[in-house]
N, C-alpha and C positions, 0 to 999 in steps of 0.2 A: 255476805253477813259482815254485820260490826264485829269488832272486836270485846271480847268479854271486858266487860265494865269490874273494875277494882271495886269492892268494897267501900263504902264510904269511912274514911280517915285513913284508908292504908293507899301508899304511894304506890304507882305502878311498876315495873322492873326499873331496873335503873336504866337510863340512856333511851326510854321508850320515845320520850319527847322528843330526844334529838334525831331517831331512826324512825322509828313508827313503822308502816306498812314496808319502807321503803329496805329493811332489815331482810326480808324476805326475800325482793327481787334482786337486790345489789349482794347479798351476803351466801345467804342460806343456799340456794339453787347452785349459783355457780361453783362456792366450794365443794359442795356433793359432788356435781358434773366433774371438778376436776380430780376428786378422787377416785373418782372411777376410772378415769382416763389416766393417773398413775398407778392403777393396777395393771391397767394394760399396758403401758411400759414397761412395769415389771416383769409380765409374763414374757413381753419381748426380749427382753436383756436375759430374763433366764435361758430360754431358749439357745440364746447367743452365748450362754456362759460367761454372761458380762459380771463383775463384782456388783454389789449395792443392790440386787434385786430384791432381794427380803427388806431391809429398814424400808426402801421406796414401797414395796406392798403394803407393808404395817402402817405408813404412812397414809398411803392413798386410803387403807380401810377406817383409818380415824377422819380421815377429812368428809368421808363419806357419810357417818355415822353421826360424829357430835351435831354437826349445824342440826340435825333432824331430832335429834336431843333437845339441844335448846329450843328449837321454835315447838316442841310439843311441847315442853313444861314450863314455857314461860305465861305469866298472867296476861299478859297484852298481845300477845299473837292471835289473828283470827280465827277465826274456825275454819273458812275456807284455806289460810294458808296453814295450818298445822295439815289438812287431808292430803294437801298435794306436795308438801314434805314427803308424808309417810308414801304415797302413791310414787314421787319422783324415786324415793328410797328403794323401791320395789322395783321400780323400770331400773334402775342402774344396775341393782343386784341380779338381774336376768343378764343385761348388758354385761358385765364382766364374767357369769357363768359362759356366756357366750364367746367372748375374746379368750378363755381358758382353752376352749378346743372349736376352734371357728370354723373347722373342715368338717367332722364328721363327730357323730357320738360315740363317745370312749368309754362312758360308764356303763358297767355291765348291765344296769337293771334297764338304761337307754335300748342298749343293744335287743335285750330281751323284747322291748316293747315297741323295735323295729322290724323285730321279724313277724310280728302281729298286723304292723302297720301293711307292710309289702304282702303278706297273705291277702288282708282285705285287697289290693289296688289289682292283685294278680287273678284272686277268684271271682271281686266282684261280691263278695259275702261275707257275714260273720262266720266266729266261732271255729276255724279251720284250726286243725292240731299245730301246736308251737313247742317243739321239744325244749326250747330253750328254757321257757318259762308256761307249762302246760298250764296255769292259771290266768295267765295273761286274755285268753282269747274269752273266756266268759264276763271281764268286766272290759268292755271294749271301747268305754266313751272318749279315752282319750286318742283312738287312733280314728276313730269315726270323724271326730270333728278335724283332726290331722289330716286326714286322707281326702276329706271335703275340701278344704283348705288348698292341699296340695292341685288336684284335679281343677280346681276352678281358678285357678290362679297360674298352674301349669310351673310350679315351686317344686322344688325337689321334698322330699318326704324327711328331710334333715331339716331344712330351711323354716316346712311348715310348722314342725314340730317345736323348734326351738319360739316360734310369734307363739303357738298355741300354751304353750306352758310358759310363756314369760306374762301374757294375756291374762291366763289363769294366776300368776302371782300379783300381780296388780289387782286384780278381782278381792284375792283372799284378805290382804289388810285392808281395804275400803271396805269389804262385809263383816270384819272385827269392830272398826269402827262403829258402824250402822248396827253393829250388835250390842255394843257398851252404849249407847243413844238409847236403845230398845229399853236399855235398863234404867234409863233415866239419870244415866250420868252427864256431867255437863261436858261440854266440848275440850276443855282442858283435861278431863279426866279420860272422856274416853280415849283421846288421842295418847296421852299417856299408856292405857291398856293395848292398845294396837301398836304401839312401839316396844312394851315389854312382851308383847306374844313375839313380836320379831327376834328377840334375844332365845328362842327355841334355837337348838343347837342345828337342826337341819332345817332351818329357814331362809338363812341366807342364799343357800347354795344349793343342797339338794331339793328343796323344794321348788327348784327353778328349773329341775331338768324335766328331761321327757319320761316322767313316770306317772302311773295313774293317780298315784296320791296328789300332782299337784292337781289335777282339774277335780279331782275329790273334794279336796279340803274345802274351798268355798263353797260348795252347797254344804257339806257340813255345818259351817257358819250361819250360811243363810237359814237353814233349818233351825238351829238354835235363836236363830234371831226371832223368824216367826213364830217360835215356841213361844219365846218372852213376849211377843206383840200380843198374840192374841186372850194374855191376860192382863197385860198392865196396858195397853189400849184397845181391847175388847176386838181385835181383829178374828175372823172367822180360822177355825184350831184345823181346818180343811187346806188353808193356805200352807200348813206347813208340809203336806204331801209331797207339792213338787220337788223340791231342794231335795228332800229326805229322800224320794226316788233315785233320783238321778244321784245322792251320794253312793246308794244302794246297789245302783249298775255299772258304778265308776272305780269302786275300790272295794274290798272284800271287808277289810278294816275298819274302815270310814264309816261304812256304813254301818256297821253293827253298832260301832261306836255313837253313831248320831240319832241311830234307835235309844241306846241307853242315855245317849243326854238330853233327849226330848222326855224320856219318863224319868228323867233326875229333875228336871225343870219343872216339870208339872208337878211333882212331890214340892218341890223348893217354892215354886211361886204359890202354891196353895196352901203350905204353913205361912208365909210370908204376906197375905192377903187374907183375910175375913170374909166368908159368904155371907151372905144378906139372911137373918133368921127363917125368915119365911120360904124362902127360894128350896125347890126341891134338890134334893142331892144331887141328880146329876145335872145340875147345872151350876156347880161348886167348881171355883177356879182348881184349873190342872184336870179335871176327870174327862173331857175332850179331849188332852194332851195324850192321856194315858192311852184312849182309844187311838188315837193317833201312831202313836208308839209302836199296840199291838199291832195296828195294819201295817207298819213298816217291818215289824219282825217277822210277819207272816210274807211278808213280800220277797226280804231277802232270803230266808228259809226257802224259799218257792224258786227264787232266781239262782241259788246257788245249786239247788237239786236238781234244774234243768239247764242250766248253760256252766255252772263252775262246779263239779263234783270233785272237781281237785283241791278245793280253799279248802274244807275240814280240815284235811291229812296238812294241809298248809300253813294253816293257821295253829293245829294241836300240836305240831312237832316243838316250837320254838317253847309252847306255852308250858307244853310238859317238861321239857329241859327247865325252864324257868322255876318252877314248882318242884322240881326235883333237886335242884340248887339249892332251893330254900331252905327244904326240909329234910333233905337228906343229910346224916351226920358225916358222910366223907365228904362233904364240899361242894365243890364246883369247879369246872373243867376251864373255865374262864382264863385261870392263870395259865393253864398249860399253853391256851394257844398265843395268850400275848405273849408268853415268856420266849417263845423262839423266831416273831416276827420282829420287824422294824419299830424301834423305841422312840417316842418322842424326846426331844432335848427335855433336860430338866426343868427349864422356866417355863417352859410350854404346860408342861403337867404342873408345877405350882399354880399355875393361872387357871387351869381348868379348876382345881380344885378352890382355889381362892373364888372364882366365880360362882363355882355351886355354893358355897359357904354364904357369901353375899345374900344370893338368893333365895336361900332357906331363912336365913336371917329377916331381910326384908318380908318375904311371906308371912314369919309367923307376927312378926312387929304390927306387920301392916294388916293383919286380919285383928288382932286384940284391937288395934285403933279404930278397925271398920266397925267392929261391935260396940264401938262406945262415942260412935259421930253418930247425927241425925242424917244418914242415908237411907234408902228403901230398907225395908226389911228382908227384902228377898236379896237384895245384894249383899247384905251382911251373911245371909244362909249361903249363898253362892261362895263368899268368900271362903268359908270353909270346905270346900272341894281342893282350895292350896295343898290337902294333903295328898292330892296325888303326885306332886313333886319329888317329896322324899320317898315315898314308893316305889315311883320309875328311878330313882336312886341307888334304890336297894337293888335292883334288877340289874344294872348296871355293873353292879359290886360282886354279885354272884354267880349271874346265870352264864354260859356259853356263851360266847359271843353276845355277852352283856352290853358293850359299849354300841352297838348297831341296835340292839332293840330298844335299848334306853333312849338313841336317838331319835330314833321312829316315834317311840312313844311321847317324847316329849312335848311336840307341837300341840297333842290331845292335852295335854296336861296344861299346857300354857293358856288355855283357852278361861280357867279359871283363876290360874297362880297369878295371871295377870292385874287381877281385880284388887289384892291388898298389896301388891308390890307396886304399882302404878300408883293407888294412892298415898302410900307413903313417901315414896319418889317428889309427889307433887306437895304433900306436907312440908318435906325438907327442903327443896325449893323456896315454898312459902310465895311470898309477891316478889322476889328477887332483889332485895335491896342488900340484902348481906350477903357479901363476895365469899363469906365464910361457908353459909349452906349453898349457896350457889356449887363451890366446889364440891363441898361433900357430895350434893346430889349426882354432879357429872361423874365423879369420882366413881362410885356406887353405880351408876348406869354403864360405864365405860368398864369396868372389871366384871360385871356380867356379861355384855357381849364379848369381851376380849376372850372370858373362859370359853363363854359356849362354840366361838370360833375354834379355838385351838381344838375342843375336844370332839370337834365336829367332822364330816364328809367336808374337804378333802382330807386325806390322811397325813400327818406333819412332813413327810416324805415325799408327797405328792402336790402341797400347795400350789408351788410353783410349778409351772409344765417345763419341758426339757431334759430333764433325768430319766432315762431308763429303767425301769425294775423288773425285774422277773417275776413273773407271775403276779401280777398287781392289777391296779384296776386302771385308773385314767394313764398312771406312767408305766402301763405296762403294752400300750397301744403305739408304736411308733411308724415310720414309715417302713420298715423291715417287715413285720406283725400286719401292716396294713395290706402289703404287696401281696404276701404270702395268701392272707385272708381273700383279694382280690381274685387270684388266681384260683383258689376255691371255688369261690362264688361262680367262675366263668367254665368251670371244668368238671369241678364234683355232679355227678348226676345225683336228681332229689332223691333223697333217703340214703345217701351215703353216708357210713359210722364212719368217724373219724377220732383217732386218738391224737389227744395234745398237753399241752399246759394251759394253767388257767386264763392265760391272756388271750393264747390263739383262739382256743375254746368257746372263749366270751365275744370276740369278734367274727369267727366262723357261725357261733351258733345266730348271731343276729343279722348279717350279709349275706348267707348262703343258706342253700335248701338243706344244707348236710345234717344230720344228725350227731352231736358231740358226745362221744361214751362218759358216762359218768363211773363205771365200773374200768376202764382201761389202765388206770394205774401200776397195778401188779405187773404188768407185762414190761415195762421200762426199766425194771429192776430183774426180772428174770432171765436164767439165762437162756440163749438162743434155742439151746435142744427143747426147751421144755417147751417154749414157743411153738417148735415145729410141731411138737407133739399135740397141738390142738386147742392151745392158748387164743389162740387168734381166730379160729375157726370158731371158739364157744362164745369169742365176744363178740363176731360179726362185722370185725372191722374190715374196712375196704383202704383207708389211707391213716399211714401216721404221720404229724408234724412231729421234727426235731429244731428245736432252737438249741444252739451250740452256747449260747449266752448262759444257760443254767449251770454248766458248770464255772461260771466266774461270780456268780451273786447267788446269795442264800436268798430264800424267796422271803417277796415283802410280809404276806399275811402269814408265814411259817409252811405253808404247804405248796408242791410244785404243781398238783395234777387235782385235777376234779376226782372228789370220792374218796382221796388219798386218805386212809389210814395212819397219821405219824404223828402221835402224840408226844412222841420224844425228841423229836424237831431234829435239825440238820447241824452237826456241827461244823460242817464244812459245806462246799456246794456241791453239786450234784456230781457223782463218779463221773469223767470224762470216758472211762473205757464201757460202760452201759451204751452211752449217747454212740460211741465209735461204732458198736457193733452191729449198729442198722446200717452203715456206710459199707461193712465188708460182707456182711451177709449177702450171696449170690440172690437168693429169695426175694429180698428185697430191692423194688426198681424204682430206685429215686429219679421221678418226674419234673422235679422243681428243687431249686437252689439260687437261693440268692443272697449265698454267701456267709450268712449267719443262720438262716431256716432253709432247711431240707424238707421236702416233703415227700413218700416213699409208698407206693403202689405196693399193698402186703396181702395183693388176691392171691398170688401164686401158692402162699404158704397152705392155705385152705387146700390144694391138690398134693400135698405132701403125703 
């Protein structure tokens, strides 16, 4: 495609005549690739304990993102170059996520889905129970694709999973661009919308991981695109069903929200386009979409009831907690959880707040600007959906586990928020001849992106690999933890019940056939005589895993063990005497020891 022509009398971006299309080929893509490589080098330096890893990481992030911002906002860039830049950015984000953990899955969500994939490979059928995440087998799209790639290619599940998630991530940004085009936005506005969509906190990292969200999100956006095209371009409304139903069977929340988005688009597009006066009511814009959304809801409910009955409780628990936090006069437990975990540096917390404030301001001003501009009526109406962004921020502030819940929800809210924010960024940049306007636009975009990065996964103390943290996520899986989990995978009988800290349980739950107990935390605190009187027998434990490093560090997220009820936090690391009791009691048989981690066979206690 040819580059978008500037309006008559308006000069193209400064330097366009000199650089032209070569800008994309000679500057944008190599600089972005170099940024990703800089992040990889920073990871290697961090693992080796070398100084300078953190500054190099942030330099790499700037080099990775800044050229893409420029090419998306420049008037003279061609539509094809904008799409290629966005796709390259998504691919490089997946590459950086792989470089963070190049040998195995470490993030808890990935390990939970690994268990489902291994069950499919072992049994040859779907829906086998997954104690690590009971809801996972009910939404097996990710695992179906991954295991198919693994079997056909001979790759490991890890490699096939990385490839599957990476392809889905590139497809996601492509789908967002196509969705914006369906709204009849120009190439520049569509690319800017996709760029801003990528500023969602979980988009650069979490949405590249081996999780069912990664494969569901592209179909969520494709369903929205098909819904828009059914009205703006008069495509058949039934074309919405394939991507909608794929989203429904891929991820519970994404499927339900996809149905809601289709219904919202039906109402919005119907208001934005007048029906023919003589046409029957059932041919009015949006009526068919309402029916499609209804079919999607029925299918989602039927699928959940038949194959994923755990999904309802899984979703209602955080929903009830959030509502209670909003309406309860006693406030939320969110502050309790955050108070005794690791805390981000002050500059990162300030940057996260600045990014949110800038996004709120751009969304508000951009919405007003769209309402005053000659864009299609339905774009103006959809821009009002940017109200979802501050609504999610409220959840972040007041709800227990608010930061995690908000990060997961913001990617959905950004599909509407990106419209007014992108429109305003394009307007600020204008034709690119004013350096001041260009600097302002870049500053705003970079502030949002950086604020989202510091507020998202991985946590600040895990952003660079190499440092071990007990009871953490990625940083809680080191060589010692991996070795203990490997022993358990080879030794524990299927269905063995084990007690362990959060990191060990996460890895064991994903890589072995053991069942990690979520009710065994009291036994780590109880005196030995109480355990002999039936505590272990009541819990049904077969093995206990003890990591001596619990006595050296506070837990990164405030808790050491699954299911632990300790809102008061820990003033000091776990008492060494409690862990030492496992080594001195003759009824605990030590079957494994790698220096830091010991595994005890506790079956003898049952017979006391």
